[in-house]
DRENLUM-45667 format. One record per residue: x, y, z of N, C-alpha, C in turn. Coordinates in pm, whole numbers, padded with zeros to 5 digits, always signed. Each point is the difference from the previous one (the first is absolute). Example, Ala and Ser with C-alpha at 12.3 -4.5 7.8 and 13.67 -1.06 7.14 Angstrom:
<sites>
+01319-00569+00780-00089+00119+00000+00090+00120+00000 -00035+00105-00072+00082+00119+00006-00077+00109+00073 
</sites>
This chain:
<sites>
+01201+00645+02374-00054-00141+00018-00056-00057-00123 -00001-00130-00014-00055-00063-00118-00146+00031-00021 -00048-00001-00128-00135+00017-00030-00026-00098-00113 -00132-00019-00019-00050-00093-00105-00129+00058-00053 -00024-00025-00133-00124+00042-00060-00081-00127-00025 -00126+00010+00044-00099-00112-00020-00105+00054-00099 -00015-00066-00113-00100+00037-00095-00125-00082+00018 -00114+00071+00038-00130-00061+00021-00067+00001-00139 -00004-00112-00063-00051-00006-00136-00146-00050+00003 -00093+00077-00050-00138-00047-00020-00009-00095-00114 -00080-00106+00017-00016-00094-00105-00064+00057-00133 +00004-00072-00109-00056+00047-00124-00151-00027-00005 -00058+00039-00112-00141-00013-00016-00042-00153+00009 -00117-00019+00065-00056-00128+00025-00112-00041-00099 -00008-00120-00030-00113-00042-00091-00121-00018+00087 -00093+00091-00011-00119+00011+00097-00121+00048-00081 -00048-00083-00094-00110+00053-00085-00126+00027+00075 -00024-00056+00118-00115+00025+00075+00008+00137+00078 +00124+00051+00005+00011+00122+00076-00023-00002+00147 +00029-00116+00066-00012-00013+00142+00118+00058+00076 -00023+00022+00124+00119+00033+00090+00056-00132+00044 +00108-00035-00060+00056-00135+00017+00084-00023+00129 +00045+00103+00065+00068-00005+00132+00100-00110+00009 -00020-00095+00090+00086-00112+00025-00048-00124-00069 -00098+00006-00086-00044-00119-00061+00109-00067-00083 +00003-00136-00008+00104-00064-00073-00023+00002-00151 +00104-00022-00077-00006-00033-00147-00056+00119-00074 +00033+00121+00038-00022+00117-00079+00133+00031-00073 +00012-00034-00127+00122+00011-00075+00012+00132-00072 +00125+00035-00043+00022+00117-00079-00069-00028-00134 -00053+00117-00059-00050+00000-00135+00121+00002-00095 -00026-00010-00130+00101+00013-00102+00071+00143+00016 -00076+00103+00029+00057+00131+00023+00078+00002+00128 -00046-00067+00098+00073-00005+00127+00138-00074-00012 +00004-00096-00088+00130-00066-00024+00092+00090-00078 -00059+00078-00086+00087+00100-00066+00050+00105+00098 -00086+00034+00090+00050+00096+00105+00117-00054+00084 -00013-00124+00035+00100-00070+00075+00136-00004-00080 -00016-00024-00131+00121-00002-00082+00063+00137-00008 -00079+00103-00001+00055+00138+00000+00065+00034+00126 -00047-00047+00111+00070+00024+00132+00134-00071+00000 -00006-00124-00053+00125-00082-00002+00102+00068-00082 -00039+00055-00114+00103+00076-00082+00047+00121+00066 -00080+00067+00077+00039+00115+00084+00102-00038+00096 -00015-00112+00071+00099-00041+00098+00129-00054-00067 -00015-00062-00117+00118-00051-00068+00086+00117-00049 -00064+00112-00035+00081+00116-00042+00076+00060+00119 -00070-00002+00114+00057+00057+00118+00115-00091+00054 -00008-00130-00010+00104-00089+00033+00117+00024-00093 -00026+00019-00129+00116+00030-00088+00074+00128+00033 -00075+00092+00054+00055+00133+00044+00069-00007+00131 +00004-00115+00066+00067-00022+00129-00080-00019+00122 -00132+00006-00011-00088-00028+00114+00026-00139+00065 +00014-00010+00127+00019-00132+00061-00139-00055+00045 -00074-00053-00086-00138-00052+00042+00017-00148+00035 -00008-00034+00126+00041-00131+00051-00107-00081+00063 -00125+00053+00016-00102-00069+00062-00134+00019-00067 -00080-00102-00027-00133+00009-00052-00095-00082+00073 -00109+00059+00041-00108-00068+00075-00132+00046-00053 -00101-00082+00024-00138+00030-00050-00099-00050+00101 -00113+00067-00001-00122-00048+00071-00031-00138-00045 -00067-00080+00089-00033-00142-00041-00108-00001-00109 -00069+00110-00034-00109+00000-00096+00059-00020-00141 -00084-00069-00089+00046-00041-00129+00044+00122-00084 -00073+00104+00002+00034+00118-00084+00137+00062+00038 +00034-00004+00131+00132+00052+00038+00104-00091-00041 -00010-00127+00023+00096-00097-00041+00022+00010-00154 -00106+00008-00078+00018+00002-00144+00072+00130-00041 -00027+00107+00072+00061+00130-00036+00156-00001+00029 +00035-00077+00101+00143-00018+00036+00081-00081-00095 -00071-00088-00070+00078-00107-00079+00091+00058-00104 -00040+00098-00083+00100+00054-00101+00119+00067+00066 -00024+00070+00110+00109+00063+00066+00097-00105+00059 -00053-00104+00057+00081-00109+00049+00096-00052-00107 -00061-00014-00119+00080-00059-00111+00112+00097-00046 -00033+00127-00019+00106+00092-00050+00103+00026+00095 -00025-00010+00135+00093+00026+00101+00065-00119+00065 -00055-00121-00048+00046-00120+00055-00017-00016+00153 -00117+00039+00045-00031+00001+00142-00116-00103+00028 +00003-00066+00114-00114-00082+00043-00112+00095+00053 -00119-00049-00017-00116+00074+00056-00029-00057+00137 +00021+00079+00106-00041-00037+00132-00145+00041+00020 -00073-00082+00082-00135+00050+00027-00003+00066+00136 -00069+00122+00000+00002+00082+00121-00152+00025+00031 -00048-00073+00106-00140+00009+00035-00046+00138+00051 +00094+00079+00053-00035+00122+00062-00038+00103-00107 +00022-00019-00120-00036+00096-00103-00124-00038-00082 -00073-00094+00053-00127-00044-00062-00103+00104-00012 -00098-00012-00092-00108+00097-00009-00074+00019+00131 -00069+00111+00011-00081+00022+00120-00119-00088+00010 -00043-00033+00125-00125-00068+00015-00109+00099-00029 -00117-00048-00058-00102+00086-00031-00141-00076+00000 -00100+00056+00068-00132-00063+00004-00063-00016-00137 +00033+00085-00089-00061-00003-00134+00070-00087-00098 +00106-00081+00043+00064-00092-00081-00094-00087-00083 +00021-00011-00132-00080-00090-00075-00124+00059-00059 -00030+00129+00035-00117+00072-00043+00035+00109-00102 -00094+00033-00083+00013+00114-00089-00054+00115+00085 +00084+00093+00041-00039+00106+00090-00061+00117-00081 -00132+00002+00005-00076+00105-00071-00084+00077+00103 -00051+00118-00032-00094+00071+00088-00113-00087+00043 -00055-00076-00092-00114-00088+00029+00044-00108+00108 +00112-00052-00018+00048-00103+00091+00023+00062+00138 +00053+00124+00013+00030+00058+00122-00125+00042+00074 -00119+00012-00064-00127+00040+00060-00066-00123+00068 +00060-00118-00016-00063-00113+00067+00015+00001+00149 -00096-00015+00082+00012+00014+00146+00106-00088+00065 +00036-00116-00067+00099-00092+00061+00129+00062+00002 +00028+00098-00078+00128+00065-00007+00020+00123+00087 -00111+00054+00061+00007+00132+00058+00093+00003+00120 +00005-00108+00078+00087+00008+00120+00143+00004-00032 +00040-00028-00129+00133+00005-00044+00043+00133-00056 -00094+00092-00002+00024+00133-00061-00001+00109+00093 +00003-00030+00134-00023+00105+00103+00128+00092+00018 +00119-00054-00033+00123+00080+00021+00103-00020-00110 -00021+00090-00108+00097-00012-00110+00138+00042+00035 +00022+00061+00112+00136+00043+00039+00084-00108+00047 -00066-00116+00037+00082-00109+00058+00060-00098-00100 -00060-00058-00099-00144+00002-00030-00074-00120+00068 -00132+00020+00025-00080-00101+00067-00033-00120-00091 +00024+00013-00129-00034-00116-00087+00121-00096-00017 +00113+00025+00063+00110-00085-00024+00113+00019+00103 +00119-00044-00033+00115+00006+00083+00039+00144+00021 +00025+00048+00122+00021+00138+00029+00131+00044-00075 -00002+00133-00044+00116+00048-00065+00127-00009+00076 -00011+00027+00127+00117-00006+00092+00068-00143-00001 -00083-00101-00005+00054-00132+00002+00068-00029-00133 -00063+00035-00107+00062-00017-00135+00132+00073-00010 +00006+00122+00042+00126+00082-00007+00104-00067+00083 -00036-00051+00121+00102-00054+00094+00063-00129-00061 -00088-00086-00055+00060-00125-00046+00081+00021-00129 -00037+00085-00084+00079+00028-00120+00132+00061+00033 -00012+00102+00093+00135+00073+00032+00090-00102+00076 -00052-00090+00075+00082-00097+00068+00066-00094-00105 -00074-00042-00098+00052-00087-00107+00112+00081-00075 -00026+00129-00024+00094+00085-00078+00127+00011+00077 -00008+00029+00131+00123+00016+00084+00076-00131+00004 -00066-00109+00010+00068-00131+00001+00071-00025-00132 -00073+00033-00113+00059-00020-00128+00126+00094-00024 -00012+00122+00056+00117+00088-00013+00123-00053+00072 -00027-00051+00126+00111-00054+00077+00066-00122-00075 -00085-00089-00048+00046-00114-00077+00078+00039-00125 -00047+00108-00070+00072+00041-00123+00137+00060+00037 +00014+00065+00108+00132+00051+00040+00090-00120+00041 -00059-00096+00066+00083-00119+00035+00058-00067-00126 -00083-00008-00105+00037-00064-00125+00088+00082-00081 -00038+00127-00021+00070+00088-00101+00072+00117+00050 -00002+00026+00132+00058+00114+00056-00077+00128-00006 +00068+00109+00036-00074+00125+00009-00053+00043-00141 -00130+00041-00003-00053+00043-00126-00074-00114-00076 +00012-00120+00053-00062-00118-00070-00156+00020+00000 -00071-00057-00093-00135+00020-00016-00086-00131+00010 -00121+00013+00029-00096-00117-00004-00131+00044-00063 -00072-00096-00048-00128+00021-00061-00106-00093+00071 -00109+00069+00040-00115-00071+00059-00120+00023-00085 -00057-00103-00057-00112+00010-00087-00131-00016+00081 -00084+00108+00007-00114+00003+00090-00120+00057-00067 -00082+00069+00070-00136+00037-00040-00017+00148+00033 -00097+00064-00076-00009+00142+00004-00030+00056+00144 -00104-00049+00069-00038+00059+00125+00103-00013+00106 +00059-00120+00020+00109-00009+00103+00124+00085-00033 +00038+00005-00130+00106+00088-00033-00031+00150+00024 -00123+00038-00031-00033+00142+00023-00003+00031+00148 -00053-00095+00082-00005+00020+00150+00143+00012+00047 +00085-00080-00049+00146+00006+00042+00062+00130-00037 -00030+00047-00123+00060+00136-00041-00050+00107+00086 -00136+00008+00028-00054+00102+00078+00058+00003+00141 +00023-00117+00053+00062-00011+00137+00142+00047-00006 +00079-00043-00103+00130+00037-00003+00022+00149-00020 -00095+00071-00059+00006+00138-00027-00064+00081+00109 -00052-00065+00106-00063+00069+00106-00134+00066-00029 -00068-00059-00097-00130+00054-00040-00114-00078+00059 -00118+00056-00003-00114-00068+00047-00028-00126-00083 -00037-00110+00060-00026-00124-00069-00137+00000-00060 -00089+00078+00050-00140+00014-00060+00015+00078-00134 -00067-00055-00107+00024+00055-00126-00124-00038-00093 +00002+00069-00114-00094-00037-00108+00058-00096-00090 -00050-00129-00008+00063-00097-00083+00022+00037-00146 -00076+00090-00050+00012+00043-00141+00123+00088-00018 +00068+00042+00110+00113+00093-00009+00135-00065+00036 +00000-00132+00006+00128-00068+00029+00096+00016-00110 +00124+00033+00021+00104+00007-00097+00070-00134-00002 -00060-00104-00063+00050-00134+00004-00059-00076-00115 +00038+00033-00124-00062-00068-00114+00052-00140-00020 -00063-00070-00085+00048-00136-00032+00141-00006-00038 +00083-00092+00048+00143-00024-00025+00080+00122+00031 -00046+00087+00101+00079+00117+00038+00096-00044+00113 +00100+00086+00024+00097-00012+00099-00004+00109+00100 -00020-00045+00132+00015+00103+00108+00129-00049+00075 +00102+00084-00016+00130-00037+00043+00041+00071+00136 +00024-00083+00099+00035+00055+00135+00149-00025+00031 +00065+00110+00021+00144-00013+00042+00003+00000+00157 +00062-00106+00054-00013-00017+00146+00140+00002+00063 +00013+00078+00106+00126+00002+00069+00013-00117+00096 +00108-00070-00016+00016-00127+00078+00017+00018+00152 +00056+00115+00038+00028+00019+00144-00129+00020+00078 -00096+00067-00063-00120+00042+00070-00132-00075-00052 +00013-00050-00126-00122-00057-00058-00092+00114-00058 +00050+00121-00003-00083+00108-00045-00002+00006-00153 -00119+00030-00057-00013+00026-00139+00046+00145-00029 +00111+00010-00073+00059+00135-00011-00029+00065-00134 -00061-00081-00092-00050+00059-00129-00110-00094-00058 -00089+00065-00075-00096-00081-00071+00003+00056-00144 +00001-00091-00089-00005+00033-00151-00116-00080-00067 -00052+00049-00108-00104-00066-00068+00028+00001-00152 -00031-00114-00064+00032-00006-00147-00100-00099-00065 -00022+00014-00130-00094-00083-00070+00069-00052-00121 +00073-00117+00013+00072-00054-00114-00086-00051-00115 -00121-00027+00033-00092-00050-00103-00106+00102-00039 +00037+00128+00014-00103+00109-00024-00065-00012-00135 +00080-00036-00101-00058-00002-00144-00107-00100-00008 -00012-00103+00098-00101-00099-00009-00123+00033+00081 -00003+00107+00074-00110+00035+00094-00127+00038-00069 +00013+00081-00106-00135+00039-00071-00085-00120-00035 -00121-00004+00043-00093-00109-00032+00012-00120+00092 +00093+00000+00095+00014-00112+00091-00117-00003+00100 -00038-00118+00051-00103-00012+00092+00036+00073+00130 -00096+00057+00064+00026+00082+00120-00063-00057+00125 -00065-00113-00009-00068-00068+00122+00111-00025+00096 -00003+00052+00123+00101-00026+00098-00016-00142+00055 +00115-00047+00059-00007-00130+00071-00072+00015+00137 +00020+00115+00058-00071+00020+00135-00011+00153+00017 
</sites>
């Protein structure tokens, strides 16, 4: 039966001099390094296309940093950027704050810290995984419609929703240590999806912008 690979691309580095958790806040743009990361990813996909990959669909989260990361790839592959709201960043109580131990000790936050397994401070991991995987399955189906068996799609999203989707696809626990996510800036988590069943039959991970990661900002979006 036909299958398709959907590449979940995390956005590049964001200009965030205050080091806040920017979450879904508007107008957080890529930094100069982030734009370079986006160009590296575009070059990666351009090489794959020259080698015969049928990359036929490109979509991004509505947030600025995801749209900007998609732009160089759209140019080199001559694809339009569709907006996919289901792959937006996770909701988070701490959005807009610099999350430090001192901040977390404030009593106003305590009720949001009672269940890190869910997590109680934001959108449940199960909800994130479900919406991203639903978007990936739809993108896979559309890619096969456009390009046939083996056609590929790219979805530009955010670290936590991508990681939750990967954990779910691999049958692993969604509760995790945020410091141990394998989802660096401008990385690719690639899901191959069987069209008959919607099952993720393989997961691959790559870092096309690895040379740019040393020294990059590590403040997460959520």
